[in-house]
N, C-alpha and C positions, 0 to 999 in steps of 0.2 A: 593842605593834604598831609603835610608832615606830622602835625599834631594829631590828626584824626587816626592815621595808621599807628602811630606810637601808642595812642590810647587803647587801640584794639589789643596790642601786645600786653599792656598793663592789665587789661581786663582778664587775661589768662590766670592771673594770680588768685582770682576769686573762685576758680574751679579746681577742686582737689585733683582731678585726673588730668589737668592741663598745665598746672603751675610748674611742672618740671621741663616744659618744652623750651628749647633754645631756638631763637628766631633771628633770622637776618633777611633784610630785603633792601631793594633799591628801585625807585621809579624815576625814569628819565624821559624828558621831552625830546623826541627826535626832531621836532620843528624848531624849538628854541635852543637846543643843545645845552640843556640845563637839567641838573638833578633836582627833582621836586620833593623827594622824600627818601630817607635812607636810615637804616639802623643795623649796626653790626654787619655792614655790607662787605667788609674786607675779611670777615671770618670765613674759614674754609669748612664747609659742611660735606657730609657724605651725600651725593646728589641723587642717587637712584637713577631712574630712567630719563631725567632731564639731561643727563650726560649724552644721550643720543643726539642732541642738537649739535655736538661737535662733529659727530660722524656725518650728520645731515649737511652741515656747512661744507665740510671737506669734499664730500661726494658731489654736492651741487656745484661747487666751484671748480672741481677737477674734471668732471665728465659732462657731456651734453645730456639733455633730458631724454634723449632717445637711446642712450647707452643700453646694450643688452648683453647678457651672459649666456654662452652656449653650453650645450651638453652634446657630446659626439659619440658615435658608434663606429668602430673600425672592424675590419676583418683581416686576419692573418691566414696565410695558406691559400690553397686553390679551391674554387667552387666548381664542382662537376656539373655537367649538363643535367644530371638528375637531382640537383639541389643539395648534394652532400658537400659540406665544407670540411676539408682536411686541414683543420687549424682551429683557431679560437675566434670567438666573438669578443670584442673588447669595448667596454663602456668607459669613457673618460669624462670626468666632471671638471668643469671650470668655474665652480663656485656659484652656480645659479642658486640664490637663496630661496626661491619659491618654486623649485622644480616639482612638478605634479606627476601623479600616476598617469594622467591623460597624455602628458608629453612623452613618458616612457612607452606608453602604448603606441604612440605615433612612430617612435623609433623602431619598435618591434614590427609594426606593419610595413615600414620601409624595407626592412630586411626580407620580409615575406614577399613583398612586391618585386624584390630583386632576385628572387628565386631560391632563397635559403630555406631548406626543409629539415636538414639533419646536420648536426655539428659533431665531428669526431673529437674535437678538442673541448675546451671549457669556456665558460663565461668569465673573462678577466675584468675586474673592476679596478679602475685607476683613479685614485683621489690625490695624486702626488702634486697637483697644482697648489694645494695648501700643505702646510706641515701636518704632523700627526698629533698635535696637542688639541684634544677634544673639548676641554673645559677651560674656563678663564681662571686667572690668578685669584686665589683666595675665595673662590666660590664655595658655598657651604654644601657639605655632603648630603644634607637632608633636602636640599632643593633639587638634587640630581634626577629624581624620578619624574619630575614634572616638565610640562612642555616649555615653560619659560626658561628652563636651564638645559635645554636639549644639547647634545654633543654636536660640535662643529666639524664639518668635513667638506671638502671640495665636491664630493659626490653625495648629495643628501636629498632624499625625496620626502615630501610631506613634512618638511622642517624637522626631520629626524624624530618623528612621533608617529604613534598609532592613535586612532580615535577609539576610545572605549565607550560603548553605548549600552546602558543598563535599562532593560524594559521590565516592568512588573509582570508577574505571572499570577498563578493562583495563590490564594492566601496560604501563608506558612510554607510556601515553596520558594526555592531559590529563584531569583529573577533571571531572565534570559540575558545573555551577554553577546553582543555583536562587536567584533573587532574589525576595524578598517585601517589600511587597505589590505592587509595580509594576515588573516586570522591565525594561520599556522606558525607565524614568526614568533609569537609570544605564547607562553603558557599562562593560562588563567586559573587562579585559585579562587573559587567563588564561595565565600562564607556569608554572603548577604541573604536577606530574607524579605519576602513580600509580606507587607502588613496592611491593615485597613487604613483608609484615609488617602490624602492627596500629597502628603509631605515626603521628603526624602532625607535620610540621615546616613549618607554613604561616605565611606572612606576608601579611596582608591589610591594605591601606591604601587611602586615597583620595587622588588627586592634588590638590595644593594648588589651592583655589578652583574645582575642577571636580567634576562628578558622574561621575568616572571611577574605577572601582575596580580596583586592581591586585592580582593574586593570584600569589604566588611560593611556591616550596618544594615539598614533597611530602606525600602522604597515602598510608598503607598500604592495600593492596587489601582487607585484612581489618579495617579500622578499625571499631571499635564505639563510635560516639558517640551523639549525639541521634538518636532514631528518629522518622521521619515517614512515614506511609503505607507502613510495611514497609521503608523505606530508612534507612540509617545515614549521618548527615551530621556534618561539623564545622560549627558555626554560630557566627557572630559578627555583632554589630550594627555598622553603619557609618553615620555621620552623612551628611546631604545638604546641599546648598546651598539656600537660599531656602525655608524651611518653608511659607510661604503658597502659593507656586506648586506645590510638591510636594503639599500637601493638596488643592489645586484639581485637580491631575492625577489623584489617586486618586479624588476625587469624580466627576470627568468620566468616569473608567473605570466607576464604579458606575452613573452615569446611562446610559452606553452599554449596559451589561448590562441595564438596565431598558427599553431600547428608545427612549430619548430621544436625539435627534440634534441637532446644531448646524449652522447654515448657514455661519457664518463660520469662517475659518481665519486666525490661530490662534484657538482657541476660548476660551482663558483669558487674562484680563487682571486686573492688580491695581488696585484702586481702593477707593472707598467706596460703600456701599449707597445707593441712591436714597432720599432722605428720604420720598418718596411710595410707596416700594415696599411690597408687601403681604407680611406674614409668612405663609409657607406651612407651615412645620414647624419643630420644634426638638427637640433631644435634650439630655440632661444627663449630666454626669459621675457617677461613683459618689459617695456621700457623703464628706465631708471625712475622716472617721476612716479609711476604707479607703485613701484617697490618702496620708494621713500614715503609715499602717502600711507601705505600699509604699515610701514615701520613706525611712523610717528603717531598716526591716528589710533592704531591698535596697541602701541607701545610693544612692538614685536622685538624681543631680545635676540632671537635667532638671526633675523635679518641684519640687525646692527652688528653682530659679531661676524657674520659672513661678509658684509660690506667693509668692515675693518680689515679683514684679511685680503679682500679684493684690492683695497687701496695699496696694501703692501706688495701684492703680486704685480699690480699694474705699474707702480712707480718705484719700487725697490727690488723688483724681480725676486721677491721672497714672500710667499703666501703665509705670513705669520702675523699674529696679533702685534708683536713687537714692531715689526716693520710697518704695519698699518698705522700704529699709534705715532710712529715718527713722521709719517706723511701728514697725519691730522695735526700734530703739534706744529710742524713747519707751516701748515696752511693757516691755522687759527692765530698763530703768533706772528708769522712773517707777512701774511697777506691781510688778515683782518685786524691785526694790531692788538691782540689780547696779551696782557702781561703774563709773565711767568709767575710761579708761585701756586700752581695747582698741580695735582697728580692725577693722571689717567692711566688705569691699568687694564681696562677693557673697553668695548664699544657700547655695551648695553647699559652699564651702570650697576650690574649685579655685584661686583666686587666691593667690599667694604674698604678697600685700600684707595678707592677714588675719593679725592677731596677737592673742592673747588668753591669759590666764593660767589655770592650774588653779584658782586661787581664784575667778576670775570664774565658772567653771562650778559651783563649789560654791555660790556665791551664787545662781546661777540655779536649781539643784536645790532649795535651801532655800526659795526663793520659790515654786516650783511645789508643794512639799510642803504649803503652806498654802492651795492653791487647790482649788476643787471639782472641777476636771478632772484632779487628780493621777493617779488610776488610769487615766484615758484616756491620759495622757501616757506612763505606764509601759508601757501595753499596746502602744505603737508600737515599743518598743525590741527589738532582737534579744535572744534568750534563749540563754545559754551552753549549747552542746551540743544545742540544740533547733531553732532556726530562724535565718533571716537570715544576716548576715555572721559570726555566732558559732556557726553550726550545727556546724562541725567542731572547735570549740575547747572545751577544758575538760571533755571527756567523761570520765566515771568519776572525777571529782574532787568534793570537797564544793561546788564552785562550779557544777556542772552543774545547770541549771534554776533556779539561784539568782541568778546574775549577770544583770542586765537592763541592757544598756548599748549606747551608740552607739560604733561603731568609726570610725576615721579614718586613712587611709593614702595617701601618695603618696611619690614619691622623697624619701628623707631624713627623712620625717615619719611618726610612728605614734602614735595616741592612743586612749584608751578612757575613756569618761565614763558614769557611770550609778549604779545602786543595787544593794545586796546586803543580805541579812539574815544576820547573823552567827550563830554556833553557839548563842549565848545568847539569840537572838531579837531582838537590837538592830538597828534599821534604820540602814544606813549609806549615805551618799552619797559617791562617790569620783570623782576626776579624775586621770588619769595621762597626761602629755604628754611626748613625746620628739622631739627634733630631732637632727640630725647622725647619722642612722641610716644606717649603711653597708650593713647587711644586716637586712632587716625581721624575720627570724626571731628575732633577739636582742631586739628591742623587744617582740615579741609574747610571747616567753618571759618577759621581765620582768613584763609585764602579767599573764600567767597565774599566775606565782608570787605576785604581790601579790593577785590575785583569790582564790586558794586560801587565802592567809593571812587575808584579810578574812572569808572564809566560815568559817574555823576559829576566829576570834577569840572569846573571849580565850584559847583553848587553844593557845598558841604557846610554843615553847621559848625560853630565854634565848640570844640570838645572840652574846653577848659584846660587848666594847667597840669603839666606832668609833675608828679611828686618828685622832690629832690631825693637823691640817693643818700641813705642814712650813713653817718660816719660812726666808726667804732674806735676803741682805744688803740688798736694796732693798725688803723687805716694808713696813717702817715708812714709807717714802717713798711707795710706790705703792698700797698697800692703801687708804689713805683716799681716793684719787682714784677707784679702781674701785668702792669701797663707798659712794660718795656717794649719799645717799638720793634725790637728784634722778633717779638712774638705776637705781632699784631694780627696775624692770620689764624692764631690759635684760640679756640674756645676754651675757657677756663671756668672752673668752679672751685671755691675754697671756703673753708670755715675753720675757726679756732675757738675753742670753748674752755673756760677755766673750770675744772672739776672741783677745785677747792672753794671757789667763790660762787659757783653756779651761775656764771655770767658769760654772755657772748662777748668775745674780744674782737672778732673779725668775721666778716662774710662778704663774699663777692660771687654772685650767681650761685649761691650755695644750694638752691633748690633745683638747679639745672641737672637733668638726668644725662649722665655721660657714661662712656664705656670704662668700667673700673679696672679691667684686666685682673691681675692677681689680687687686687684689693678685695675681690669677691671672697677670697679665702677667710677674711675676717668674719664674714657672715657664717660660713661653714664651721669655722673653729668655735665661734661663740655658741652656736646652736648645739654642736656636738658635745662640748664640755658640759653644757647644762643638761642636755637630754640623755646623753650616754654616761657622762661622768668622767672625771680625769683618770680614774682607775679602770675604766672599761678595757677589756682585752678581747680582741678578735679571736675566733677559734677556727680550727681546721680539724676535721675528724677523718680517721682511717678505719674502714670496716672490712670485714671478711664475709664473703658469701660462700657457704659450703664448709665441709668438715676439714679439720687438719689432722692428718694421720701420718705418723712416722716422718714428720717434716714436710709433707706434701699438702698444700692447700688445694683441695679439689673443688675449685670454684674461683670466683672473681675477687680481686682486691679492689676496693672502692675508696677513693679519696674525695671528700666533700668539702668544698670551700664555703666560707661565710664572709668573704670580703677582706681577709687579712692582707694588707698591703706590704707586709714585711717578710713574706716567705721568699727564700732565696737559696742559692748554693753558697758554700763557704767562701770566704775571702772578701775581695774588694766589692763584691756585689751584695754584701750584707751590711750596709751602713747602720741599720737599726738593731742588729743582733737579734733578728727574728728567727722563727723556726727554719731549719735548713732541710733540704731533701736528703742530705747525707745522714742527718740524725734520724729522719723518718725511716730510711732504708735500714739503718743499723737496728732501730727498734723493731722493725718487722722481722728481721732475722733473729733478734733476741727472743721474740715471742714464740720461736720454734718453727718458723716457716723457712724452709730451705729450697723448696721447689713450688712453683705455681702452675697449676693446670687450669688455666682460665685466662681471662682478660684483665687488664687494668682499666677500670672505669673511672671517669672523672665526672663529678656531679656539681654542676654550677647552678642548680635550680633555685638557690637562695636569691639570686638576682635574675631579673628577666634578661632576654638576649639583646637589649639595646647596647651595642658596643661603643657607640659614640653619642655624645650629647648633642642636642639641637644647636646649630650654629657653629660647629667645628668645620674645618675646611678640608676638602679632599686632598689638597696638595701638601698637607702636613702629616698624612697618615703614617708615613714611615719614620717620622721624627720622634725622639724619645719623650717629648713633652705631650704627645697625642697618642698614647697607647690605647689599645682596646680594653674596655672595662668589663671584667668578668668576675664572678664570685670566687674563682680560683685562678690564681696567676702567680708566676714565679719571676723573680728578678724584674719586677715592675713591668712585665710583659715585653721585655727587650732581650736582645743578645748584644754583647759588647765586642768591639773590634779594636785591638791595639795595632797601630801601624807605624812603620818607619821606612825610610828609603832603602833600596837595595844597595849592593856594594858599589855599583857604578851606573852612570846614566844609561838608560835603555833597558835596564833589568827590571823585572817585576818588583813592586814594593813588597816589603816584608809584612806579613799579616798574621795576627793571632786572634782566633775566635774564642770568646769566653762566655759560656761554657762551650766546649767543642762538641756540640750535639749535631746529629745528622738531620734534625728537624728542619733546618733551613739549608737551602742550596746556595752556595756562594760562587759567583762568577767574577773572578778577579782579573780585570783587564788594565788595571792601573800600572803605570810604569814610573821609573825613577827619571826625573828630569835633570838638566844641568844645574850646577851650583847657582844659587841666587835666581833661578828661574821662578816663574809665578806658579804657585800651588793652585791647582783646580781639581783637587781630589773630590770625588763625589761618591757617597755610599748611600744607596737607596734601594728600598724594597718595592717590587712591583705590586700594584694594587690587587688585593685579593689573593696574593700568592706569597709563598715563603721562599721566593727567589730573590737574592740580594746581589745587585750588580755594583761592582766597584770599578770606577772609571777615572780617567784623568791622569794627572802626574803630580809627583811630590819632589821638590828640589832635593838634590843629592846631599845638601848640607842641612836639610830640615831636621829638627829635633824629634819629629814624630809626635804622636798623640794617641788619643782614643776617642771613640764615639760609640753610641748605642743606637740600635735600630729596632723598631717594634716588630713583633711577630704577629702573623695572622692566627687567630684561634689560640690565645695564650693558655687556655685550659688544657688543650691537647699537648701543648709544649710542656706544661707541668707534668703531664703523664709520661711523656717521652723521657724527660730528665729523671723522673723517679725510677723509671725502668732501667736507665743507664746506671743509676746509683745502686739499685738492687743487684745488678750484674757485677758491679765492682765489689760489692760486699759478699759475693759468692752465692747469691740467691739465683737459682736456675729458672728460666722461663722457657716454656715450650716454643718451638719455632713458629707456631701459628698464634701465639699470644698477640692480641691487638690492643691498641690504645683507643678507647672509644668513649664518646659521651654517654652517660647513663645516669640513673637515679637510684638513690638509696631506696630499698624496698623491704617488705616484711621478710623475716627469716634471716636477717643479717646480724652480725655481731660487731659491736664497737670494739676496735682493737686499742685505739689510743686517741686522745684529744691533745692538740697542740695549741698553745696560746701565744698571742703576740705580746710585745712589750706594752705597757700602759698607754692609753690614748694620749695622755699629756705628753709623753715622749714623742709619739708619732706626730702630733700637731706641732710640737716645737721643731722637729725636723722639717715638716711640711713648710712651715713659715720661714724658717731660716734659709732653706734652700729652694724655695718656690717650687715645691714638688706637686705637680698637677695630678699624678697618679694617686697619691695618698688622699688628696682632696676629693677625688671622684669616688674612691672606695669608701671613704667616710660618708659622703653624701648618700650613696646608695644604701649604706648600712643604716643611716638615719631613717630611710624609707622602710627598710626591712623591719626595724624595731618599732616603727610607728604603725604600719599596716600589714606587717608580715609579707611584704612584697618589696624586694630591692629594686626600685626604679628611680630614675632621675626625678621624675615628677613627684613621687611620694617623699623623697628626700627634701626637695625644694619646699613642699607643703610643710614639712617639719620645721624648716628654717623660717618660713613665714609665720607659723604659729609662735615660734620662739620670739621673733621680733615684735609681734603684736603684744606678747606678754611683757616685753620691755617698754611698750608704749610707742613703738614706731609704727604708725598707721598709714603714712603716706605711701602711695603706690610706687612700685619699682619692678623691673623685669630681671629675673634670675633664671637662667636656663641650665646652669651647671654649677659644680662646686668649686672649680678651680679658677674660673675667669677666662677660659679659652674661648668661650662662645661670644660671637659678635652680637648676639641678641641681648646680652646683659646690659642693663641701664640702671645705675645707682647714683644718687646725688651725694655731694660732699656733706650735706646736712644729715642725710641718713647714716652715712658712715660715722660721722662725729657723734650722732645720737647713740649709735650702738656702742662706740668706744666709751662715751660718758656713762651710759647705763651699766656697762660691764664693770665699772669700778665699784659698783654696789653688789656685785654677785659674789657668791662664795668661791666661785672658780676664777676670780680675777687674777690671783697670783700665777696660776698656770697659764692663763691667757696672756698676761703681761710678759712673762718670761719666754713665751713662745716667739715673741717678736724680735727680729734681729736688732742689734744695737749698732749705732753708727761707729765705724772704726773697728768693730769686732768681727768675729767669724760670721759667715753667712752673707746674705744679700747686700748688706750695707758695709761690707768689709773695707771697701775703698771709698766710701762716701764720707765727706765732711771731716776727714782726718786733719788734726791740728787746728780745729776750730772749736768754738764754744759748744757745738752740737755733739762732739765726740763724747761717748759714754752717757750723754743726757737724752739723746733722741733715740726712740725705738719706732720701728714701723715696717710696713710691707710696701714694696714697690709694685707697680703694675706696668708692664712693658709689652705693648703690642705695637705693630706698625701704625704710625700716626696717632699713638696714644701713650701717655705716661701718667702715672698716679703715685701718690705717696700718702699713706695714712697711718696714724699711730699716736704716740704720746711723746711729750717733752717734759722733763723735769726742769723747772726753772730755778735760778739761784735763790729765789725767795721761798722755795719749798712747794710751789704750786705744781700741779700735774695738768698739763694742757692736752686736751684731745684735739687733734687736727686732721684735716684732709685737704689735699689739693689734687684735682684731676685736670688733665689737659688733653685736648683732642684737636687734630688738624695739622696743617702744613707748617713746617718751620725749618729754615736753613740752620738756625742756631740750635744748640743742643737743648732738648727739653729736660734731660737729666740735670743739666746745669741750672735750669730754672727751678726745679724742685730742690736742688742742693741749696740754692740761695734762700729759698723760702724756709727750709729747715734751719739753716744757720741763723737767719733773722729771728726766728721764734726762740732760739736758745740763748740769744744775747740778752744781757741785762736791760 
């Protein structure tokens, strides 16, 4: 079996769209206690939904199969004989992951049966059994609208989703939309159309941080989809904001249907139940085994996250993901004997910070095989060709009905872990994990071939010999570094190429698609320098609408942005010496405008309103490296805070806001701690708001520091700061002057155009200081110049066109310009091919000098000092959790220029930076 499975992996190299896949697997005989086949079994992969097996194991081993979770309704105050309650109805959730509308209806009926008719108080919803963290660590913001990433709460009905049903109507008319269970809870914006035919091409999403559902596209008049009451619908689940309030709204609706009314408006408030409240009724979830079957067979993320918090609440008295994960870790390591060396950040597998190896899963399955609940555990798993996520796979093969396994898939990731009985009756446990998946069909095809081989074992043909790994001139020098046992769990890809001799000097998994992090900026920089040119300058225009008479502008002042990343206020926030708002305000006054009778309009129409790239994460939205991307922005879309301790412990910390604009509200709750105490200062903006909360403490002997926080709607921020500068310059604005989004229109007059420094200077700054904002503004500008539409997608198309022109044809995934996106997948070979091709471009000098130099200012300031690499190595680092990369050039003592790239991904106790450091030094040595 070992050679057969290994050949299947080697066969991937013959497929253009599959050769970048990274594969690890292990097959273990539970009867003979022997490994039958393995390959890269100790490497840690992003697991996706197979991570649910850890939750399943801990839940099965910790609770009985009949465990149920309640939802309770209480009453505070007295109920009169006429059915008037002089108090509140209180609904408390205890984390039922499958709470239904029907169960809430039963609670409402119980209240009616006990005589409640009218409530003078409110409906209180209490979800305090769990914490208030609704989303998982590092979940992607663009997953948030969909049912698979629904918010978590101890009181959640219908898995925190609404069902959107789209029914075709008459030709050229909008389709009919049905929302269940509570149509009025969401606002529907229907831009779809009914067309001829049977097909659908619908896009359904939810607006960021709003309960507004947008429907676009088309549906065929004769569409035959899901049937409901004789009508055919296209149906999709969409998440909602605030699960407790949503559940309360659904419950209120059920109370209303029962004839129970409320005196107060609004009727619903969030809080905790009255400790003196009277329990009126309760309902229970289905038994645990039914819940786990739904979780694993349907790969239900919501259930996995709810059960994780349930484990925390039940065994740590804290309904949090962190507490739940500690219970899971203790169980799988302490009870089942799974080694350390994996990272779990959530229960469902949605987080890209989860990493675990195929061997860890084999250890898990081996441990479960010795437990009394073994058959229960197996019964939860999808069965090949029969049900769940494997229903349509492996039909009419020896694996049908035989493979019982959990699937896991998301962009770039595909895994299969479970059990099979071989042809000779031997019980096998297996784990197949893949990353760098460009097209999922190839990963699934590999898994299916392996599944059939396991089912047919030992009746397998001799596949022939595995080709030996090729050796290169630098193999003896670099292999020991990459194969260091300290990094055995890390997936690596590396390549070194001599640009002088046109010769490959080293490669190790060079075609493997890995997360490049900020190495993505190499692609953005190369394309921009070629397509825009080193001397390209971004522009910003100021217009006037209306006449100027005696210093009065009787109309609006309009500022239109075209993606300049260098606009700022004067001082430390202007590192690139770009246009300043002070200068703009001064020029406006010099033009003869002393009073403005109108508004200040900000025009961002050069870019579309996608403020974040696909694959960015919700929990980094207030951090300066993840600003909102708009065609008009100042200070890189951030506000800066300088902080230092107060005069003595207990006093508020000292805080200075730069610039001191009223656009953001600051709530400073941070205090000065004792000398040498631990600093836990936290500066964070609330999602969707310009409210910045500063909490924690700063030691009394701390030297202080500074940080920047992003702002919501940076284009309006620009308008507010320009208004402040106009006032400082003595330009009067009427009290009703507003800062508003608007567009340049006919009849306006161009007052002045401002230009950024040359693109070559901006790219040098971007690469030297790993500036994500510049990268994204450049990328959208590439799109603007390519198709007159500043989008991430158009910019990425421009990069792809550029790379094709350089002869780089193998597929890769690029979703942003900076490398922040977890969807990005690029190989070391592709990066080196770009670097080598760039040496023949007219823009090479600008490109080369933009890269930081080891030991000099910028990203590599503290790298490789005092070694042969200092002043010889240039490159960009990529640094994300569980990922490091370094790509660039090395000047050798004999005058060669080496193009190199090393990418690493996975778990390591040892420093990955140190691994890259050693690699770079080795390249620079004679």
